[in-house]
C-alpha positions, 0 to 999 in steps of 0.5 A: 398580413404582411407582418404574418407572413414576415414573421412567419417566413423570416427570423431577421424581423423581430420575432417568429410566429414560434417566439411570440407564442411561446412568449405569449404562454410562457414568458415573463416579461423582465424589462425594456431597454433603451432601444425599445428590446423587450427582455423575457424570462421562464423557469422551468421544473428542471435544469435545461444544462448545470451550468444555466440552471432552469430559467430561460432567457430571451430577448425580442429586438425592437426591428432588426435582429442585431445582437450588437443593440443589446446593451452589456448590462442585459448582454450579461443578464442574457448570458447567465453572468448576472441573476439580477436583470438591469431593470430591477436593480441601479445598473450604471454603465460603466464609463469604459463601455461605448454606447451602441454604434450600429453593425455597418458590415455589408453596406457602404458606411462598413469600416474599410482600413487603410490599404484595403482594397475596398477603402477610397483613396489610393493604395500605399505603395509596397514596401519593397522588402516583398520579393516574388518567387520566380521559378527556375531562380 
């Protein structure tokens, strides 16, 4: 029952009921990535957009909906930058592609550069090149 209400009222926990129903009715399973995200497509008779064509592509996330969890090969396929999904070809990540790191924004583990008011430690001293304006001077 909890899963039903979670899918009915939230979009960030996997998929909504509308997405589940559309996927069940019309979605063609294409593949799954190493994070458990599942990819689908649906081809309709007429083109949705002249740039995209008649094919819709989407992902059902395993857990929270975090777009940074989509590997580069699948991301290219979702954005119609490639016609063949990584599951149907021998896709190998490039050496410069980094592994997945979750987006930590809004958490205690978020990146805070030196000098940020939220970073730990002492802020560096001002460099002395700033002269504040005072009225009447």
